[in-house]
VMD Tcl script that draws the C-alpha trace (Angstrom):
set ca {
  {97.98 114.03 106.36}
  {99.52 116.59 104.00}
  {100.91 115.09 100.80}
  {104.15 116.29 99.31}
  {104.14 117.52 95.68}
  {105.95 114.29 94.71}
  {103.26 112.14 96.35}
  {100.50 114.15 94.65}
  {102.21 113.73 91.26}
  {102.68 110.04 91.89}
  {98.99 109.54 92.75}
  {98.00 111.44 89.59}
  {100.33 109.43 87.37}
  {98.57 107.02 85.05}
  {100.91 104.72 83.13}
  {100.31 104.46 79.41}
  {98.90 101.08 78.46}
  {100.85 99.46 75.61}
  {98.82 99.17 72.40}
  {98.91 95.38 72.53}
  {96.99 95.39 75.83}
  {94.22 97.76 74.73}
  {92.04 94.95 73.35}
  {92.41 92.61 76.33}
  {94.51 89.52 76.81}
  {92.70 87.44 74.20}
  {94.86 89.11 71.50}
  {98.16 88.42 73.26}
  {100.27 85.42 72.41}
  {102.90 84.33 74.94}
  {106.13 83.21 73.29}
  {108.77 81.30 75.20}
  {112.37 81.99 74.29}
  {115.71 80.61 75.39}
  {116.95 80.29 78.93}
  {118.11 83.52 80.58}
  {121.80 83.84 81.32}
  {123.98 86.67 82.56}
  {126.97 87.78 80.49}
  {129.33 87.31 83.45}
  {129.42 85.90 86.98}
  {126.80 83.27 86.11}
  {127.14 81.31 89.38}
  {126.96 84.44 91.54}
  {123.90 85.74 89.68}
  {122.26 82.32 89.84}
  {122.80 82.26 93.62}
  {121.27 85.75 93.95}
  {118.22 84.95 91.79}
  {117.56 81.21 92.20}
  {113.86 81.53 91.35}
  {114.33 83.34 88.03}
  {117.83 82.64 86.73}
  {117.88 80.18 83.85}
  {114.13 80.34 83.25}
  {112.98 80.85 79.69}
  {112.64 84.42 78.49}
  {108.99 85.25 77.85}
  {107.87 87.76 75.25}
  {104.37 88.90 74.37}
  {103.25 89.35 70.77}
  {100.01 90.14 69.02}
  {98.23 86.91 68.20}
  {95.74 84.35 69.48}
  {96.08 83.60 73.19}
  {96.09 79.83 73.49}
  {96.98 79.66 77.18}
  {94.50 78.23 79.67}
  {93.45 80.85 82.23}
  {95.53 80.53 85.41}
  {97.15 82.68 88.04}
  {100.49 84.03 86.84}
  {103.29 85.35 89.00}
  {105.32 87.81 86.98}
  {108.67 89.08 88.16}
  {110.03 92.46 87.15}
  {113.73 93.13 87.45}
  {114.51 96.78 88.15}
  {117.80 97.65 86.52}
  {119.61 100.33 88.45}
  {116.78 102.85 88.39}
  {116.62 102.81 84.59}
  {113.49 100.63 84.36}
  {110.48 102.78 83.44}
  {108.04 102.77 86.33}
  {110.48 101.02 88.65}
  {110.31 103.82 91.17}
  {106.51 103.60 91.10}
  {106.70 99.91 92.05}
  {108.93 100.62 95.05}
  {106.94 103.72 96.05}
  {103.69 101.80 95.71}
  {104.96 99.07 98.02}
  {106.17 101.68 100.51}
  {102.84 103.53 100.40}
  {100.89 100.30 100.91}
  {102.99 99.38 103.94}
  {102.66 102.85 105.47}
  {98.91 103.04 104.80}
  {96.47 102.85 107.68}
  {95.54 99.21 107.24}
  {95.73 96.17 109.46}
  {98.85 94.06 109.87}
  {97.24 91.03 108.23}
  {96.70 93.00 105.00}
  {100.26 94.31 105.08}
  {101.64 90.81 105.67}
  {99.60 89.47 102.76}
  {100.94 92.22 100.49}
  {104.51 91.51 101.59}
  {104.05 87.77 101.02}
  {102.85 88.42 97.46}
  {105.76 90.78 96.77}
  {108.19 88.35 98.40}
  {106.88 85.52 96.19}
  {108.03 87.43 93.12}
  {111.43 88.28 94.57}
  {111.97 84.84 96.13}
  {113.93 86.18 99.08}
  {112.62 83.64 101.60}
  {111.94 86.37 104.17}
  {108.92 84.67 105.70}
  {110.70 81.34 105.97}
  {113.65 83.03 107.69}
  {111.31 84.87 110.06}
  {109.55 81.60 110.94}
  {112.89 79.89 111.64}
  {113.99 82.83 113.79}
  {110.71 82.73 115.73}
  {111.04 78.97 116.29}
  {114.59 79.44 117.60}
  {113.42 82.24 119.87}
  {110.59 80.16 121.33}
  {112.59 76.92 121.68}
  {114.31 76.38 125.00}
  {117.98 77.20 124.73}
  {120.03 74.10 124.12}
  {122.83 73.77 126.59}
  {126.19 73.92 124.94}
  {128.67 71.21 125.72}
  {132.44 71.16 125.43}
  {134.32 68.53 127.47}
  {137.31 70.80 128.14}
  {135.13 73.73 129.29}
  {132.91 71.39 131.30}
  {136.02 70.03 133.08}
  {137.24 73.54 133.93}
  {133.81 74.55 135.26}
  {133.71 71.37 137.37}
  {137.23 72.11 138.69}
  {136.12 75.65 139.60}
  {133.07 74.25 141.41}
  {135.34 71.87 143.39}
  {137.72 74.74 144.22}
  {134.79 76.80 145.51}
  {133.46 73.84 147.51}
  {136.95 73.49 149.11}
  {136.96 77.29 149.71}
  {140.07 77.59 147.53}
  {139.05 81.05 146.28}
  {142.34 81.90 144.50}
  {142.06 78.68 142.40}
  {138.35 79.29 141.68}
  {139.17 82.87 140.59}
  {142.08 81.69 138.43}
  {139.85 79.18 136.62}
  {137.12 81.80 136.19}
  {139.67 84.23 134.69}
  {141.02 81.53 132.37}
  {137.49 80.77 131.15}
  {136.80 84.47 130.67}
  {139.96 84.78 128.58}
  {138.57 82.00 126.37}
  {135.29 83.90 125.94}
  {133.33 81.84 128.46}
  {131.12 83.30 131.17}
  {130.31 81.13 134.19}
  {126.92 81.65 135.83}
  {126.41 80.23 139.30}
  {122.84 78.99 139.81}
  {121.14 77.00 142.61}
  {121.25 74.01 140.23}
  {125.00 74.35 139.74}
  {127.39 76.32 137.55}
  {126.35 76.94 133.92}
  {128.44 78.48 131.19}
  {127.93 80.33 127.94}
  {130.07 81.87 125.25}
  {130.33 85.65 125.30}
}
mol new
graphics top color blue
foreach p $ca { graphics top sphere $p radius 0.5 }
foreach p [lrange $ca 0 end-1] q [lrange $ca 1 end] { graphics top cylinder $p $q radius 0.2 }
display resetview
C-alpha cells in the first residue's frame, strides 16, 4: 500500500512529552478541582455528555504521587479542531480500524474508545440485534382487526367489491393486509 505524504508525516510525528512526565508518574500529583459546568445550555450539555459532565476537574502538578496504582480511563474533549493532537487521535483510530487486523481486535479497540466517549454504541447494537432475532410481535388494534375480519367475511361471501373497499380503506390508513394460509395478517406501512 502506498502511503500519502500526510500519512507518512503522521507516522513520523512524535509528540513532545511535557516536562512533568519526563521523570515518570511518581513525580505527578493529581489534584481534584471543582465540578465541571458549561457556561450555557447546562441541561443540553449534560444530556450530551452524561459520563463526564459535572465530574470534578482534574489537574496534574509536580509533587508526590499518593494515588494507589489502578487502571484509569481518561477522556479527552476535542474542541472544534483546536485541541493540539486532536486530529492525531481521530486519525489513529481510523488507521487502527482500517489496519489489516481481525474483527475481534477492532471491536476491542472500539469498545475502549467508546468507554471514554460513553456513547452506548455497543449497548444499542446489542438491543438492535436482539430485536432483529426476536420473532416479530404481532401488532393489535381492535378497529383494524375488525376491518380485517370484515374483509375476510366479505371474501368468504365472494363480495369482492366490499372486500376491495375495505382493503382500500385500510391502505389509506397505512395498513397492508397480507393473506396467508393461516388467515389475513396486517402490518403498518
